[in-house]
RODOFI-682635 format. One line per field, with one value per residue (C-alpha): residue number from 1; residue in one letter; x negated, y, z. Coordinates in pm, 1 decimal. Last residue first. Example, Ala and Ser with C-alpha at 12.3 -4.5 7.8 and 13.67 -1.06 7.14 Angstrom:
pake (2:1)
figu (s:a)
east (-1367.0:-1230.0)
north (-106.0:-450.0)
up (714.0:780.0)
//
This chain:
pake (187:186:185:184:183:182:181:180:179:178:177:176:175:174:173:172:171:170:169:168:167:166:165:164:163:162:161:160:159:158:157:156:155:154:153:152:151:150:149:148:147:146:145:144:143:142:141:140:139:138:137:136:135:134:133:132:131:130:129:128:127:126:125:124:123:122:121:120:119:118:117:116:115:114:113:112:111:110:109:108:107:106:105:104:103:102:101:100:99:98:97:96:95:94:93:92:91:90:89:88:87:86:85:84:83:82:81:80:79:78:77:76:75:74:73:72:71:70:69:68:67:66:65:64:63:62:61:60:59:58:57:56:55:54:53:52:51:50:49:48:47:46:45:44:43:42:41:40:39:38:37:36:35:34:33:32:31:30:29:28:27:26:25:24:23:22:21:20:19:18:17:16:15:14:13:12:11:10:9:8:7:6:5:4:3:2:1)
figu (x:x:x:x:x:x:x:x:x:x:x:x:x:x:x:x:x:x:x:x:x:x:x:x:x:x:x:x:x:x:x:x:x:x:x:x:x:x:x:x:x:x:x:x:x:x:x:x:x:x:x:x:x:x:x:x:x:x:x:x:x:x:x:x:x:x:x:x:x:x:x:x:x:x:x:x:x:x:x:x:x:x:x:x:x:x:x:x:x:x:x:x:x:x:x:x:x:x:x:x:x:x:x:x:x:x:x:x:x:x:x:x:x:x:x:x:x:x:x:x:x:x:x:x:x:x:x:x:x:x:x:x:x:x:x:x:x:x:x:x:x:x:x:x:x:x:x:x:x:x:x:x:x:x:x:x:x:x:x:x:x:x:x:x:x:x:x:x:x:x:x:x:x:x:x:x:x:x:x:x:x:x:x:x:x:x:x)
east (2621.3:2874.3:3028.1:3061.7:3272.4:3469.9:3535.2:3668.6:3899.8:4043.1:4103.4:4258.0:4485.3:4587.6:4708.4:4888.4:5063.3:5143.9:5294.5:5074.6:5130.4:5020.9:5293.7:5587.8:5443.5:5414.1:5751.7:5928.3:5705.3:5812.6:6188.4:6176.5:6006.7:6307.6:6399.6:6034.8:5922.4:5537.9:5508.0:5837.1:5708.7:5373.8:5510.9:5733.2:5436.5:5210.8:4976.4:4615.7:4497.6:4257.9:4317.4:4674.2:4672.0:4454.7:4684.4:4982.7:4811.1:4748.8:5110.7:5212.2:4985.1:5134.1:5493.1:5413.6:5273.7:5577.4:5803.3:5614.6:5659.7:5400.2:5206.2:5008.3:5035.8:5397.4:5519.2:5375.0:5496.7:5857.0:5861.6:5757.4:5981.4:6286.6:6160.9:6204.3:5915.8:5779.6:5515.4:5593.1:5965.4:6003.5:5775.7:5969.1:6322.5:6190.2:6071.5:6408.4:6449.4:6377.8:6021.8:5874.2:5574.1:5389.8:5042.9:5038.8:4824.6:5149.3:5244.0:4901.7:4858.5:5192.8:5107.4:4752.9:4924.2:5156.7:4864.6:4665.7:4964.6:4965.4:4588.3:4625.0:4920.0:4730.6:4408.6:4067.9:4010.9:3657.5:3589.2:3509.7:3341.9:3040.5:2835.5:3086.1:3050.4:2691.9:2719.1:3056.8:2906.6:2604.5:2862.7:3070.7:2760.9:2682.4:3014.3:2979.5:3126.7:3334.5:3228.4:3344.2:3444.4:3768.9:3764.5:4087.6:4205.2:4256.7:4119.5:3805.9:3800.8:3580.9:3263.0:2934.7:2750.0:2375.4:2386.2:2351.1:2673.9:2850.8:2739.2:2844.0:3186.6:3243.9:3129.6:3337.8:3643.6:3612.8:3585.9:3918.3:4097.5:4193.7:3992.3:4003.6:4039.8:3882.8:4076.0:3821.4:3854.7:3689.2:3676.2)
north (-5761.3:-6007.7:-5790.6:-5508.3:-5737.8:-5842.0:-5498.8:-5375.0:-5687.5:-5592.7:-5247.6:-5364.0:-5591.8:-5315.8:-5082.0:-5366.6:-5435.6:-5062.2:-5062.3:-4844.0:-4531.2:-4330.5:-4083.4:-4257.2:-4582.3:-4466.0:-4314.3:-4625.1:-4850.8:-4616.5:-4606.2:-4986.9:-5025.1:-4843.9:-4503.7:-4382.7:-4220.5:-4268.2:-4529.9:-4695.4:-4745.7:-4843.3:-5111.0:-5242.0:-5250.3:-5449.3:-5286.1:-5338.8:-5343.9:-5032.9:-4991.0:-4999.5:-4729.8:-4501.1:-4542.7:-4462.2:-4145.9:-4028.7:-4111.9:-3889.6:-3611.7:-3631.0:-3630.5:-3333.0:-3144.9:-3214.3:-3112.9:-2763.2:-2722.9:-2729.4:-2437.9:-2363.4:-1983.1:-1922.3:-2245.3:-2189.6:-1830.0:-1932.7:-2221.1:-2013.5:-1733.2:-1979.4:-2154.0:-1852.4:-1799.3:-1876.7:-2110.5:-2428.3:-2374.7:-2265.1:-2570.8:-2832.1:-2679.4:-2730.3:-3072.5:-3186.9:-3270.6:-3609.2:-3610.9:-3924.5:-3956.1:-4224.3:-4197.1:-3808.9:-3772.5:-3661.0:-3389.9:-3237.1:-3251.3:-3071.7:-2806.5:-2766.9:-2716.8:-2452.7:-2266.4:-2283.0:-2114.0:-1846.8:-1795.8:-1745.9:-1503.7:-1311.6:-1237.4:-1340.2:-1700.9:-1858.3:-2123.0:-2488.9:-2751.2:-2810.5:-2608.0:-2310.8:-2337.1:-2233.2:-1907.6:-1856.4:-1848.4:-1611.0:-1372.9:-1388.0:-1327.8:-1021.3:-893.1:-917.9:-1190.2:-1130.6:-1348.3:-1710.2:-1775.4:-1918.0:-2129.5:-2206.0:-2413.2:-2753.8:-2663.2:-2549.6:-2370.6:-2178.4:-2148.7:-2003.2:-1941.7:-2038.4:-2160.6:-2538.4:-2443.8:-2314.6:-2615.7:-2879.2:-2703.3:-2710.3:-3073.4:-3165.6:-2999.4:-3159.9:-3506.9:-3454.0:-3387.9:-3140.8:-2851.4:-2698.1:-2352.1:-2164.6:-1916.7:-1713.4:-1595.7:-1351.9:-1043.4)
up (2352.2:2433.8:2717.8:2474.6:2248.6:2520.6:2662.9:2289.9:2273.9:2626.2:2505.4:2179.0:2400.9:2625.4:2336.1:2180.5:2513.7:2557.2:2199.6:1967.1:1748.6:2047.5:2116.0:1971.7:2087.3:2457.6:2444.7:2323.5:2576.6:2863.7:2775.2:2743.7:3075.9:3230.6:3376.7:3367.0:3683.2:3643.7:3915.0:3815.9:3464.7:3580.1:3812.3:3527.2:3284.7:3541.4:3764.7:3836.2:3472.5:3518.0:3144.9:3151.9:3431.7:3236.0:2937.1:3149.3:3279.0:2951.5:2849.1:3139.6:3030.5:2678.5:2820.7:3017.1:2724.5:2513.0:2787.4:2823.9:2458.8:2190.9:2010.6:2320.4:2365.2:2224.6:2360.1:2727.5:2715.7:2620.9:2884.0:3154.2:3081.7:3074.1:3391.2:3602.1:3803.5:4142.3:4041.5:4215.8:4222.3:3872.0:3776.3:3989.4:3874.2:3514.2:3561.7:3684.7:4067.2:4212.7:4106.1:4250.9:4047.8:4269.3:4341.3:4227.4:3883.4:3695.1:3937.0:3958.6:3568.5:3553.1:3817.3:3641.0:3299.5:3434.5:3601.2:3274.8:3106.8:3386.7:3342.5:2975.1:3027.1:3284.5:3069.1:3210.6:3225.4:3281.6:3039.5:3117.2:2885.8:3074.8:2826.1:2894.9:3263.4:3293.4:3099.9:3269.2:3597.0:3503.3:3357.6:3675.9:3893.8:3677.5:3724.4:4097.1:4327.0:4627.0:4928.2:5045.5:4690.8:4589.9:4261.0:4056.8:3778.1:3955.8:4302.5:4450.4:4803.9:5020.0:4809.3:4900.5:4573.6:4565.9:4149.4:4278.4:4489.7:4168.3:3971.6:4242.5:4298.0:3904.6:3866.7:4167.8:4064.5:3704.5:3858.3:4052.2:3733.6:3448.7:3479.7:3131.3:3192.1:3522.8:3722.1:3946.1:4296.7:4524.8:4303.9)
//
């Protein structure tokens, strides 16, 4: 086998960690993407076991069954979409995923809900809110700019969804973060 599907790769830092670990183990790699490693040469079952042993302590898992692999591909497609500079999704999430994964959305949705105990839309919202938190912490954009960047129809929509997920308003979240930073700086 020349490719491995890896669970829990969610950001560019994960890609770097996986790539460095595999290179340190002596593997030649063609490509590493969210959830996927492509090796230059086929790897053996022993190689796969050694890789898995190294990956588990880092929080990653090698995926074996096709359903888990597909769910991970759905997650990676959503994470990729959310992490774009401007989330300029002009089609629906269902159309985006169907096109990206070349499958009917109904089948993707049913599988995801069964495997993850949440809907694709719920997962998408959680990923968007995580990105909003990150943008609030960076403090480079105001709430209107964040709402635009994350493809919310309005600041009110973003604020309502943020509060529903986190229990805090965006401004209260930012205030708590600022207070924590101030306390740390005083130490």
